[in-house]
LOKOLZA-669875 format. One line per 10 residues: number of its first residue (from 1); for each residue y, x, z of C-alpha. Coordinates in Angstrom, 2 decimals. Layout:
N
NUM) Y:X:Z  ...
***
This chain:
298
1) 17.46:1.33:-7.12  15.10:3.63:-4.83  11.61:2.54:-3.65  12.91:1.97:-0.19  15.71:-0.47:-1.68  13.71:-2.37:-3.61  11.16:-3.01:-0.57  13.62:-4.19:1.76  15.02:-6.37:-1.32  11.98:-7.92:-1.51
11) 11.69:-8.41:1.79  14.91:-9.67:2.43  14.96:-12.58:-0.24  12.36:-14.79:2.08  13.22:-13.61:5.24  10.38:-11.03:6.13  10.56:-7.60:7.79  9.52:-4.36:7.21  6.35:-3.12:9.24  6.92:0.89:8.98
21) 4.07:2.75:10.72  4.63:6.53:11.62  1.41:9.14:11.50  1.62:12.70:11.45  0.30:14.40:8.78  -2.91:15.89:8.94  -3.97:14.54:12.00  -6.58:13.39:13.58  -8.35:15.30:10.48  -7.01:17.53:7.77
31) -8.35:15.86:5.05  -8.08:12.23:6.19  -4.17:11.43:5.59  -4.20:9.73:1.87  -6.79:7.33:3.03  -5.13:6.91:6.33  -2.15:5.98:4.42  -3.87:3.53:1.95  -5.42:1.75:5.03  -1.92:1.51:6.37
41) -0.70:-0.53:3.52  -3.78:-2.52:3.33  -2.95:-3.43:6.71  0.43:-4.56:5.87  2.77:-1.98:6.11  5.71:-1.53:3.94  6.91:1.52:4.17  5.17:4.52:5.88  6.88:7.59:7.33  4.63:10.61:7.24
51) 5.59:13.23:10.24  5.75:16.50:9.17  4.23:19.13:12.06  6.37:21.32:13.75  6.07:23.47:17.17  8.97:22.34:18.90  9.40:18.33:18.31  12.60:17.76:20.48  12.79:14.05:20.05  8.84:13.66:20.31
61) 6.50:12.43:23.43  3.63:14.24:24.48  1.17:11.81:22.04  3.07:13.44:18.94  3.62:16.29:20.28  -0.45:16.47:20.75  -0.53:14.96:17.02  1.59:18.06:15.60  -0.46:20.73:17.35  -3.34:19.51:16.32
71) -2.26:19.71:12.71  -0.60:22.95:13.01  -3.83:24.26:14.24  -5.17:22.57:11.08  -2.81:24.93:9.00  -1.08:21.92:8.11  2.67:22.77:6.46  5.36:21.60:4.41  3.24:22.28:1.24  0.37:20.29:2.40
81) 2.33:17.56:3.47  4.01:17.37:-0.02  -0.03:17.65:-1.64  -0.97:14.38:1.09  1.85:12.76:-1.18  1.25:13.43:-4.07  -2.56:12.37:-3.60  -1.52:9.29:-2.14  0.43:8.67:-5.28  -2.31:8.72:-7.33
91) -3.09:5.30:-6.54  -0.59:3.96:-4.76  3.05:4.01:-6.98  4.81:1.31:-5.12  4.50:2.13:-1.06  7.67:4.28:-0.02  6.88:7.32:1.93  9.39:8.67:4.39  9.22:12.39:5.61  10.20:12.51:9.31
101) 10.63:15.68:10.65  12.66:18.65:11.70  15.12:21.10:9.94  13.01:24.09:10.53  9.99:23.70:8.33  12.27:22.20:5.84  14.39:25.34:5.44  11.23:27.44:5.61  10.19:25.78:2.56  13.37:26.58:1.14
111) 13.65:30.16:1.92  9.57:30.52:0.70  10.25:28.43:-2.91  13.97:29.61:-3.81  13.96:32.27:-6.49  14.93:35.52:-5.25  18.98:35.23:-6.95  18.90:31.67:-5.05  17.74:33.38:-1.97  20.47:35.88:-1.93
121) 23.10:33.25:-2.57  21.84:31.10:0.51  21.91:34.27:2.38  25.72:35.01:1.83  26.54:31.57:1.73  25.06:30.96:5.05  26.63:34.01:6.39  30.12:33.09:5.51  29.71:29.57:7.23  28.16:31.14:10.27
131) 31.43:33.55:10.04  33.51:30.08:10.24  31.48:28.42:12.63  28.90:29.42:14.03  27.22:25.59:14.19  27.79:25.25:10.44  24.46:27.13:9.17  23.40:23.78:7.18  26.28:24.01:5.27  25.24:26.84:3.69
141) 22.26:25.10:1.81  24.79:24.84:-1.40  21.96:26.15:-3.91  19.37:23.81:-5.29  16.89:22.65:-2.79  13.32:23.23:-3.86  12.37:21.25:-0.89  14.02:17.96:-2.30  12.87:19.22:-5.86  9.37:19.50:-4.86
151) 9.33:16.30:-2.57  10.60:14.27:-5.58  8.10:15.46:-7.36  5.45:14.58:-5.25  6.59:10.94:-4.71  8.64:11.10:-1.17  11.29:8.26:-1.34  13.45:9.48:1.69  13.87:12.11:4.71  14.90:11.60:7.96
161) 15.62:14.83:9.81  15.88:14.60:13.40  18.14:17.62:13.81  20.47:17.06:10.75  23.62:15.38:12.24  25.66:13.50:9.61  28.44:15.91:9.66  26.40:18.94:8.22  24.72:16.64:5.81  27.18:15.85:3.01
171) 26.02:18.53:0.30  21.68:17.69:1.38  23.02:13.86:1.17  24.49:14.11:-2.45  21.44:16.29:-3.39  18.67:13.86:-2.10  20.65:11.01:-4.04  20.76:13.32:-7.28  16.88:13.10:-7.18  16.63:9.48:-6.30
181) 15.52:10.22:-2.30  17.32:8.23:0.52  18.69:10.20:3.73  18.12:8.19:6.44  19.13:8.71:10.14  18.78:8.13:13.80  21.17:6.22:15.96  20.47:5.59:19.83  21.63:3.77:22.83  24.42:6.19:23.41
191) 25.61:6.46:19.41  29.68:6.08:19.58  31.45:3.62:17.20  32.63:7.20:15.58  28.86:8.38:14.71  27.74:4.67:13.70  30.88:5.11:11.03  30.02:8.79:10.44  26.40:7.72:9.59  27.03:4.29:7.71
201) 29.22:6.97:5.30  26.07:8.75:4.06  22.94:6.73:4.93  21.09:5.12:2.43  17.46:3.17:2.55  17.35:2.28:5.99  18.72:3.63:9.54  16.48:3.89:12.39  17.75:2.69:15.64  15.94:4.36:18.72
211) 15.38:1.47:20.93  15.91:3.58:24.18  16.75:6.88:25.60  14.23:9.42:25.53  11.00:10.68:23.74  8.94:8.75:21.29  6.38:6.86:23.57  8.55:6.26:26.73  10.45:3.86:28.46  9.97:0.21:28.56
221) 11.76:-1.79:25.36  14.63:-3.81:25.99  14.54:-6.36:23.56  17.74:-7.97:24.93  19.61:-4.56:25.14  18.60:-3.81:20.94  19.74:-7.57:20.28  23.25:-6.69:21.80  23.31:-3.52:19.76  22.37:-4.60:16.22
231) 25.58:-6.28:15.51  27.39:-2.78:16.40  25.25:-0.84:14.32  25.91:-2.77:11.43  29.79:-3.07:11.23  29.57:0.26:10.56  26.10:0.62:8.71  25.71:-1.52:5.27  21.85:-0.45:4.50  18.86:-2.45:6.79
241) 18.65:-1.00:10.33  14.99:-0.38:11.61  14.02:-0.25:15.73  11.38:2.01:16.92  10.39:3.80:20.41  8.65:1.29:22.70  6.82:-1.08:20.25  3.02:-0.95:21.05  1.90:-4.43:20.33  2.14:-7.62:18.21
251) 4.53:-8.99:21.36  6.95:-6.41:21.15  6.86:-6.02:17.39  7.81:-9.58:17.11  10.59:-9.49:19.93  12.13:-6.80:17.65  11.54:-8.54:14.37  13.68:-11.37:15.24  16.43:-9.24:15.32  16.05:-6.10:13.16
261) 15.03:-5.63:9.79  11.95:-3.23:10.60  10.05:-2.72:12.89  8.61:0.79:13.19  5.59:1.75:15.53  4.28:5.24:15.88  3.09:6.65:19.69  0.84:3.94:19.90  -0.92:4.31:16.36  -1.15:7.69:17.30
271) -3.26:6.87:20.76  -5.36:4.69:18.89  -6.83:6.95:16.25  -7.00:10.34:18.41  -10.24:10.91:19.58  -11.72:8.44:16.56  -14.96:10.00:14.50  -13.38:10.50:11.11  -15.04:7.53:9.24  -13.59:5.34:12.00
281) -10.11:6.25:11.52  -8.86:4.11:8.55  -10.92:0.99:9.45  -8.78:0.67:12.82  -5.48:1.90:11.58  -5.77:-0.94:8.98  -7.04:-3.46:11.54  -4.05:-2.55:14.32  -1.36:-2.71:11.07  -2.76:-6.03:10.56
291) -2.47:-7.56:13.90  1.07:-6.19:14.00  1.62:-7.88:10.42  0.18:-11.07:11.49  2.54:-11.06:14.43  5.71:-10.10:12.42  5.07:-12.82:10.03  4.75:-15.54:12.68
***
């Protein structure tokens, strides 16, 4: 069982709910991330979602986009993100870490770090796949992935790639599984029963339900609508379901925790730390996590 599975099993044994904060790697300071991750755990986080900076984050609102831009300007890419996870693992061997991001940084990492023979093979396979279907380039990822190999070695436990749909992820899911990593998918209020079934067939670790239409940090959370949607998802998905987007405080976290297996909180945390001096970032994040943890446990 993966660290993610072990964590949810431990919480589920006594009715606990997972608290999953999201932070952008390298934000608000390039060297603060491992320290910040430890502070989140000290505040009560069960799993950490670590955002991989990307220049065109289509699912993210202004707050997380700006955080990503600052991290990119500081030179943070996938190599640095994996190094941050590895640094975190020097002291914490149990808290699951999920990399959340987009296909481009992952596939670029594979291109850069593949051997010359692998690079040539990937180019041929991708060309063949694209000749059959212009939409199937991900299916060309037949060779072993340097990203998956290095993520596993660094201590990553799961991957959520926003723009990898389930119908194009079977090979990727299988390779992650071989390395002991979980593949986590998004579902939304507009997801069909067919899409839920596709996700349920491949997903492991947990599924992330986007509670509202739109991007991160947008809209008002409708807890009643979330409560109505989760039984439909659970009819197809047999791993825990976390809910994110629109959760900003203890009240909304407690309401979602009453119906979901996990609460994901990101934009509000980013807002709290974005303008702080470096020496206040970890303590502020820890205190905020403690507030949310207390609300969830109540």
